[in-house]
A tleap script that builds the chain and sets N, CA, C and O, in Angstrom:
source leaprc.protein.ff14SB
mol = sequence {
  NMET ILE GLY LEU VAL PHE GLY VAL ILE PRO
  GLU TRP GLN LYS LYS GLY ILE GLU GLY PHE
  MET ILE TRP GLU GLY THR GLN HIE LEU ARG
  LYS HIE THR ASP PHE LYS THR THR GLU LEU
  GLN TRP ILE GLY ASP PHE ASN PRO LYS MET
  ILE LYS ILE ALA GLU ASN LEU ASP THR THR
  VAL THR ARG LYS LEU ALA THR TYR ARG TYR
  LEU PHE ASP GLN GLU LYS ASP PHE GLU ARG
  HIE PRO ILE CILE
}
set mol.1.N position { -13.470 -1.699 -13.174 }
set mol.1.CA position { -14.512 -1.866 -14.550 }
set mol.1.C position { -15.650 -0.871 -14.356 }
set mol.1.O position { -16.124 -1.005 -13.228 }
set mol.2.N position { -16.107 -0.147 -14.897 }
set mol.2.CA position { -16.818 1.277 -14.912 }
set mol.2.C position { -17.908 0.976 -15.687 }
set mol.2.O position { -17.599 0.582 -16.812 }
set mol.3.N position { -19.171 1.037 -15.437 }
set mol.3.CA position { -20.777 1.241 -16.179 }
set mol.3.C position { -20.625 0.236 -17.132 }
set mol.3.O position { -20.822 0.409 -18.335 }
set mol.4.N position { -20.154 -1.184 -16.435 }
set mol.4.CA position { -21.197 -1.847 -17.316 }
set mol.4.C position { -22.623 -2.587 -16.843 }
set mol.4.O position { -22.897 -3.092 -15.755 }
set mol.5.N position { -23.339 -2.481 -17.916 }
set mol.5.CA position { -24.843 -2.681 -17.624 }
set mol.5.C position { -25.352 -4.013 -19.479 }
set mol.5.O position { -25.156 -4.183 -20.682 }
set mol.6.N position { -26.122 -4.553 -18.139 }
set mol.6.CA position { -26.342 -6.179 -19.299 }
set mol.6.C position { -27.560 -6.349 -19.011 }
set mol.6.O position { -28.046 -5.826 -18.009 }
set mol.7.N position { -28.429 -7.292 -20.039 }
set mol.7.CA position { -30.024 -7.323 -19.351 }
set mol.7.C position { -30.128 -8.577 -20.529 }
set mol.7.O position { -29.566 -8.740 -21.612 }
set mol.8.N position { -31.440 -9.613 -19.523 }
set mol.8.CA position { -31.989 -10.413 -20.610 }
set mol.8.C position { -32.917 -10.395 -20.718 }
set mol.8.O position { -33.724 -10.029 -19.864 }
set mol.9.N position { -33.231 -10.903 -22.143 }
set mol.9.CA position { -34.490 -10.958 -22.888 }
set mol.9.C position { -35.239 -11.845 -21.946 }
set mol.9.O position { -34.855 -12.930 -21.509 }
set mol.10.N position { -36.707 -11.038 -21.618 }
set mol.10.CA position { -37.653 -11.715 -21.207 }
set mol.10.C position { -37.682 -13.146 -21.685 }
set mol.10.O position { -37.498 -13.831 -20.678 }
set mol.11.N position { -37.856 -14.086 -22.956 }
set mol.11.CA position { -37.577 -15.609 -22.744 }
set mol.11.C position { -36.758 -15.917 -22.125 }
set mol.11.O position { -37.079 -16.806 -21.337 }
set mol.12.N position { -35.606 -15.558 -22.063 }
set mol.12.CA position { -34.246 -16.095 -21.221 }
set mol.12.C position { -34.504 -15.965 -20.068 }
set mol.12.O position { -34.171 -16.936 -19.389 }
set mol.13.N position { -35.055 -15.007 -19.440 }
set mol.13.CA position { -35.397 -14.935 -18.380 }
set mol.13.C position { -36.268 -15.574 -17.344 }
set mol.13.O position { -37.445 -15.725 -17.670 }
set mol.14.N position { -35.715 -16.183 -15.543 }
set mol.14.CA position { -35.620 -16.837 -14.697 }
set mol.14.C position { -35.374 -17.911 -14.730 }
set mol.14.O position { -35.992 -18.738 -14.060 }
set mol.15.N position { -34.306 -18.236 -15.593 }
set mol.15.CA position { -33.674 -19.672 -16.002 }
set mol.15.C position { -32.319 -19.579 -15.684 }
set mol.15.O position { -31.530 -20.385 -16.177 }
set mol.16.N position { -31.817 -18.395 -14.664 }
set mol.16.CA position { -30.624 -18.505 -14.282 }
set mol.16.C position { -29.350 -17.592 -15.003 }
set mol.16.O position { -28.246 -17.260 -14.571 }
set mol.17.N position { -29.807 -17.435 -15.860 }
set mol.17.CA position { -29.085 -16.729 -17.005 }
set mol.17.C position { -28.132 -15.578 -16.329 }
set mol.17.O position { -26.975 -15.788 -15.964 }
set mol.18.N position { -28.634 -14.663 -16.254 }
set mol.18.CA position { -28.072 -13.440 -15.804 }
set mol.18.C position { -27.296 -13.976 -14.073 }
set mol.18.O position { -26.140 -13.744 -13.718 }
set mol.19.N position { -27.905 -14.396 -13.621 }
set mol.19.CA position { -26.551 -14.962 -12.513 }
set mol.19.C position { -25.608 -15.636 -13.262 }
set mol.19.O position { -24.527 -15.180 -12.890 }
set mol.20.N position { -25.468 -16.263 -13.902 }
set mol.20.CA position { -24.438 -16.938 -14.700 }
set mol.20.C position { -23.306 -16.066 -15.382 }
set mol.20.O position { -22.109 -16.332 -15.272 }
set mol.21.N position { -23.724 -15.183 -15.975 }
set mol.21.CA position { -22.671 -14.159 -16.941 }
set mol.21.C position { -22.389 -13.198 -15.597 }
set mol.21.O position { -21.385 -12.511 -15.786 }
set mol.22.N position { -22.986 -12.976 -14.338 }
set mol.22.CA position { -22.195 -12.286 -13.064 }
set mol.22.C position { -21.076 -13.201 -13.071 }
set mol.22.O position { -19.923 -12.899 -13.378 }
set mol.23.N position { -21.566 -14.550 -12.645 }
set mol.23.CA position { -20.586 -15.704 -11.829 }
set mol.23.C position { -18.984 -15.498 -12.383 }
set mol.23.O position { -17.878 -15.232 -11.910 }
set mol.24.N position { -19.856 -15.920 -14.233 }
set mol.24.CA position { -18.308 -16.184 -15.380 }
set mol.24.C position { -17.805 -15.372 -15.283 }
set mol.24.O position { -16.786 -15.650 -14.652 }
set mol.25.N position { -17.851 -13.747 -15.677 }
set mol.25.CA position { -17.590 -12.434 -15.858 }
set mol.25.C position { -16.715 -12.126 -14.520 }
set mol.25.O position { -15.570 -11.674 -14.504 }
set mol.26.N position { -17.491 -12.462 -13.445 }
set mol.26.CA position { -16.428 -12.377 -12.426 }
set mol.26.C position { -15.381 -13.286 -12.511 }
set mol.26.O position { -14.322 -12.671 -12.385 }
set mol.27.N position { -15.150 -14.848 -12.717 }
set mol.27.CA position { -14.630 -15.003 -12.756 }
set mol.27.C position { -12.939 -15.281 -14.033 }
set mol.27.O position { -11.812 -15.767 -13.950 }
set mol.28.N position { -13.762 -14.630 -15.009 }
set mol.28.CA position { -12.590 -14.225 -16.011 }
set mol.28.C position { -12.134 -13.008 -15.395 }
set mol.28.O position { -10.930 -12.836 -15.206 }
set mol.29.N position { -12.817 -12.323 -15.133 }
set mol.29.CA position { -12.356 -10.602 -14.491 }
set mol.29.C position { -10.682 -11.681 -13.074 }
set mol.29.O position { -9.490 -11.908 -13.280 }
set mol.30.N position { -11.296 -11.879 -12.264 }
set mol.30.CA position { -9.990 -12.940 -11.445 }
set mol.30.C position { -9.052 -13.419 -11.987 }
set mol.30.O position { -7.923 -13.273 -11.520 }
set mol.31.N position { -9.314 -14.193 -13.243 }
set mol.31.CA position { -8.642 -14.675 -13.977 }
set mol.31.C position { -7.212 -14.181 -14.856 }
set mol.31.O position { -6.115 -14.720 -14.996 }
set mol.32.N position { -7.820 -12.838 -15.386 }
set mol.32.CA position { -7.243 -12.178 -16.727 }
set mol.32.C position { -6.470 -10.825 -16.016 }
set mol.32.O position { -5.634 -10.091 -16.544 }
set mol.33.N position { -6.931 -10.766 -14.899 }
set mol.33.CA position { -6.684 -9.334 -14.490 }
set mol.33.C position { -6.365 -9.245 -12.870 }
set mol.33.O position { -6.608 -10.173 -12.098 }
set mol.34.N position { -5.866 -8.162 -12.533 }
set mol.34.CA position { -5.982 -8.273 -11.456 }
set mol.34.C position { -6.085 -7.565 -9.975 }
set mol.34.O position { -5.494 -6.975 -9.071 }
set mol.35.N position { -7.740 -8.291 -10.635 }
set mol.35.CA position { -8.373 -7.590 -9.810 }
set mol.35.C position { -9.569 -8.840 -9.103 }
set mol.35.O position { -10.222 -9.780 -9.556 }
set mol.36.N position { -9.419 -8.338 -8.067 }
set mol.36.CA position { -9.773 -8.940 -6.339 }
set mol.36.C position { -11.239 -9.634 -6.169 }
set mol.36.O position { -11.510 -10.796 -5.863 }
set mol.37.N position { -12.084 -8.545 -6.466 }
set mol.37.CA position { -13.526 -8.413 -6.421 }
set mol.37.C position { -14.728 -7.729 -7.069 }
set mol.37.O position { -14.235 -7.175 -8.051 }
set mol.38.N position { -15.428 -7.588 -7.061 }
set mol.38.CA position { -15.989 -7.247 -8.113 }
set mol.38.C position { -16.963 -6.516 -7.273 }
set mol.38.O position { -16.885 -6.344 -6.057 }
set mol.39.N position { -17.858 -6.122 -8.050 }
set mol.39.CA position { -19.807 -4.673 -7.172 }
set mol.39.C position { -20.744 -4.703 -7.799 }
set mol.39.O position { -20.911 -3.995 -8.791 }
set mol.40.N position { -21.448 -5.413 -7.422 }
set mol.40.CA position { -22.699 -4.708 -7.865 }
set mol.40.C position { -23.325 -3.532 -6.778 }
set mol.40.O position { -23.360 -3.332 -5.563 }
set mol.41.N position { -23.932 -2.705 -8.431 }
set mol.41.CA position { -24.237 -1.604 -7.901 }
set mol.41.C position { -25.376 -0.774 -7.758 }
set mol.41.O position { -26.004 -0.837 -8.815 }
set mol.42.N position { -25.786 -0.228 -7.166 }
set mol.42.CA position { -26.914 0.463 -7.249 }
set mol.42.C position { -28.387 -0.921 -7.943 }
set mol.42.O position { -28.722 -0.966 -9.127 }
set mol.43.N position { -28.804 -1.567 -7.169 }
set mol.43.CA position { -30.126 -2.000 -7.845 }
set mol.43.C position { -30.847 -1.688 -7.008 }
set mol.43.O position { -30.652 -1.815 -5.800 }
set mol.44.N position { -31.691 -1.280 -7.488 }
set mol.44.CA position { -33.332 -0.614 -6.939 }
set mol.44.C position { -33.861 -1.549 -5.808 }
set mol.44.O position { -33.123 -2.451 -5.412 }
set mol.45.N position { -34.383 -1.479 -5.581 }
set mol.45.CA position { -35.627 -1.996 -3.816 }
set mol.45.C position { -36.976 -2.426 -5.177 }
set mol.45.O position { -37.677 -3.433 -5.084 }
set mol.46.N position { -37.063 -1.598 -6.140 }
set mol.46.CA position { -38.108 -2.106 -6.784 }
set mol.46.C position { -37.556 -2.629 -8.062 }
set mol.46.O position { -37.944 -2.192 -9.146 }
set mol.47.N position { -36.292 -3.935 -7.901 }
set mol.47.CA position { -36.030 -5.095 -8.694 }
set mol.47.C position { -35.682 -5.915 -8.396 }
set mol.47.O position { -34.588 -6.310 -8.799 }
set mol.48.N position { -36.571 -6.745 -7.365 }
set mol.48.CA position { -36.441 -8.244 -6.733 }
set mol.48.C position { -35.616 -9.142 -7.523 }
set mol.48.O position { -34.729 -9.873 -7.084 }
set mol.49.N position { -35.911 -9.045 -8.469 }
set mol.49.CA position { -35.174 -9.990 -9.599 }
set mol.49.C position { -33.889 -9.875 -9.090 }
set mol.49.O position { -33.328 -10.709 -8.380 }
set mol.50.N position { -33.493 -8.942 -9.427 }
set mol.50.CA position { -31.663 -8.530 -9.142 }
set mol.50.C position { -31.450 -8.518 -7.894 }
set mol.50.O position { -30.221 -8.580 -7.901 }
set mol.51.N position { -31.776 -8.479 -6.711 }
set mol.51.CA position { -32.273 -8.930 -5.481 }
set mol.51.C position { -31.446 -10.123 -5.637 }
set mol.51.O position { -30.229 -10.241 -5.778 }
set mol.52.N position { -32.312 -10.912 -5.583 }
set mol.52.CA position { -32.548 -12.554 -5.172 }
set mol.52.C position { -31.372 -12.528 -6.053 }
set mol.52.O position { -30.369 -12.995 -5.514 }
set mol.53.N position { -31.185 -12.028 -7.497 }
set mol.53.CA position { -29.586 -13.194 -8.090 }
set mol.53.C position { -28.893 -12.337 -6.767 }
set mol.53.O position { -28.863 -13.119 -5.817 }
set mol.54.N position { -28.400 -11.171 -6.430 }
set mol.54.CA position { -27.134 -10.808 -6.002 }
set mol.54.C position { -27.133 -11.715 -4.464 }
set mol.54.O position { -26.060 -11.849 -3.875 }
set mol.55.N position { -28.272 -12.245 -3.948 }
set mol.55.CA position { -28.285 -13.108 -2.535 }
set mol.55.C position { -27.561 -14.324 -2.621 }
set mol.55.O position { -26.888 -14.882 -1.754 }
set mol.56.N position { -27.835 -14.706 -3.980 }
set mol.56.CA position { -27.781 -16.169 -4.258 }
set mol.56.C position { -26.440 -15.925 -5.304 }
set mol.56.O position { -26.070 -16.938 -5.898 }
set mol.57.N position { -25.756 -14.776 -5.548 }
set mol.57.CA position { -23.941 -15.314 -5.763 }
set mol.57.C position { -23.605 -15.097 -3.909 }
set mol.57.O position { -22.434 -14.917 -3.575 }
set mol.58.N position { -24.199 -15.117 -3.326 }
set mol.58.CA position { -23.714 -15.189 -1.672 }
set mol.58.C position { -22.460 -13.819 -1.257 }
set mol.58.O position { -21.378 -13.750 -0.674 }
set mol.59.N position { -23.328 -12.958 -1.909 }
set mol.59.CA position { -22.212 -11.371 -1.997 }
set mol.59.C position { -22.647 -11.059 -0.931 }
set mol.59.O position { -23.616 -11.648 -0.452 }
set mol.60.N position { -22.037 -10.071 -0.320 }
set mol.60.CA position { -22.110 -8.960 0.564 }
set mol.60.C position { -22.405 -7.577 0.715 }
set mol.60.O position { -21.570 -6.803 0.247 }
set mol.61.N position { -23.781 -6.919 1.470 }
set mol.61.CA position { -24.321 -5.526 1.611 }
set mol.61.C position { -22.569 -4.446 1.734 }
set mol.61.O position { -21.888 -4.420 2.759 }
set mol.62.N position { -22.375 -4.037 1.026 }
set mol.62.CA position { -21.214 -3.184 1.601 }
set mol.62.C position { -22.185 -1.328 1.654 }
set mol.62.O position { -21.801 -0.464 2.444 }
set mol.63.N position { -22.652 -1.233 1.274 }
set mol.63.CA position { -23.895 -0.084 0.947 }
set mol.63.C position { -24.969 -0.116 1.158 }
set mol.63.O position { -25.648 -1.065 1.551 }
set mol.64.N position { -25.382 1.372 0.819 }
set mol.64.CA position { -26.472 1.615 0.292 }
set mol.64.C position { -26.746 3.315 -0.495 }
set mol.64.O position { -26.459 4.508 -0.402 }
set mol.65.N position { -27.554 2.255 -1.322 }
set mol.65.CA position { -27.211 4.218 -2.532 }
set mol.65.C position { -28.539 4.664 -2.408 }
set mol.65.O position { -29.347 3.736 -2.418 }
set mol.66.N position { -28.943 5.606 -2.313 }
set mol.66.CA position { -29.812 6.533 -2.685 }
set mol.66.C position { -30.070 7.368 -3.731 }
set mol.66.O position { -29.191 7.963 -4.353 }
set mol.67.N position { -31.653 7.462 -4.030 }
set mol.67.CA position { -31.708 7.832 -5.953 }
set mol.67.C position { -32.687 9.257 -4.260 }
set mol.67.O position { -33.129 9.117 -3.119 }
set mol.68.N position { -32.474 10.503 -5.377 }
set mol.68.CA position { -33.791 11.368 -4.621 }
set mol.68.C position { -34.377 12.009 -6.008 }
set mol.68.O position { -33.466 12.213 -6.810 }
set mol.69.N position { -35.650 12.371 -6.479 }
set mol.69.CA position { -35.993 13.066 -6.972 }
set mol.69.C position { -36.750 14.186 -6.510 }
set mol.69.O position { -37.477 14.186 -5.517 }
set mol.70.N position { -36.467 15.456 -7.546 }
set mol.70.CA position { -36.503 16.428 -7.034 }
set mol.70.C position { -38.253 16.661 -8.704 }
set mol.70.O position { -38.108 16.265 -9.860 }
set mol.71.N position { -39.230 17.181 -8.300 }
set mol.71.CA position { -40.383 17.200 -8.773 }
set mol.71.C position { -40.653 18.374 -9.278 }
set mol.71.O position { -41.285 19.117 -8.528 }
set mol.72.N position { -40.253 18.961 -10.771 }
set mol.72.CA position { -40.240 20.330 -10.978 }
set mol.72.C position { -41.592 21.179 -11.620 }
set mol.72.O position { -41.655 22.264 -12.198 }
set mol.73.N position { -42.625 20.186 -11.250 }
set mol.73.CA position { -44.055 20.761 -11.194 }
set mol.73.C position { -44.376 20.393 -10.063 }
set mol.73.O position { -44.503 19.171 -9.993 }
set mol.74.N position { -44.608 21.064 -8.922 }
set mol.74.CA position { -45.611 20.797 -7.735 }
set mol.74.C position { -46.453 20.011 -7.449 }
set mol.74.O position { -46.464 19.116 -6.604 }
set mol.75.N position { -47.586 20.523 -8.555 }
set mol.75.CA position { -49.002 20.121 -9.116 }
set mol.75.C position { -49.296 18.631 -9.212 }
set mol.75.O position { -50.324 17.960 -9.118 }
set mol.76.N position { -48.116 18.385 -9.415 }
set mol.76.CA position { -48.290 16.773 -10.586 }
set mol.76.C position { -47.470 15.529 -8.859 }
set mol.76.O position { -46.461 15.559 -8.154 }
set mol.77.N position { -48.772 14.631 -8.988 }
set mol.77.CA position { -48.335 13.414 -7.919 }
set mol.77.C position { -46.463 12.598 -8.458 }
set mol.77.O position { -45.723 12.339 -9.408 }
set mol.78.N position { -46.627 12.539 -6.873 }
set mol.78.CA position { -45.247 11.596 -7.241 }
set mol.78.C position { -45.790 10.270 -7.718 }
set mol.78.O position { -47.014 10.325 -7.606 }
set mol.79.N position { -45.364 8.959 -8.262 }
set mol.79.CA position { -45.167 8.061 -7.976 }
set mol.79.C position { -43.943 7.262 -8.402 }
set mol.79.O position { -43.174 7.417 -9.351 }
set mol.80.N position { -43.988 6.327 -7.388 }
set mol.80.CA position { -43.140 6.063 -7.067 }
set mol.80.C position { -43.062 5.268 -8.188 }
set mol.80.O position { -43.895 5.449 -9.075 }
set mol.81.N position { -41.611 3.814 -8.407 }
set mol.81.CA position { -40.878 3.161 -9.754 }
set mol.81.C position { -41.707 1.722 -9.034 }
set mol.81.O position { -41.686 1.236 -7.903 }
set mol.82.N position { -42.467 1.326 -10.403 }
set mol.82.CA position { -42.902 -0.048 -10.313 }
set mol.82.C position { -42.298 -0.430 -9.654 }
set mol.82.O position { -41.312 0.179 -9.239 }
set mol.83.N position { -42.751 -2.014 -9.145 }
set mol.83.CA position { -41.981 -2.875 -9.266 }
set mol.83.C position { -41.474 -3.842 -10.403 }
set mol.83.O position { -42.502 -4.169 -10.995 }
set mol.84.N position { -40.483 -4.414 -10.954 }
set mol.84.CA position { -39.799 -4.816 -12.200 }
set mol.84.C position { -40.508 -6.642 -12.085 }
set mol.84.O position { -40.224 -7.470 -12.950 }
savepdb mol mol.pdb
quit
């Protein structure tokens, strides 16, 4: 499965909903399809909440991806994405 994106509205965050959704989705895929593994991909280093969720799901880091940015206007200052 490619391209699945989800989010949880702020009032339901920090209650374990995100991890539960990932866990249940994984269990459903394993039971009803031929998929044996699932992958959480492209969790930015600016998103420590999702990094923590992945760690709590007993995941293994299999690769690290990088995003590069090109500033078309070289006069503008570069600002890193804020921590979410």
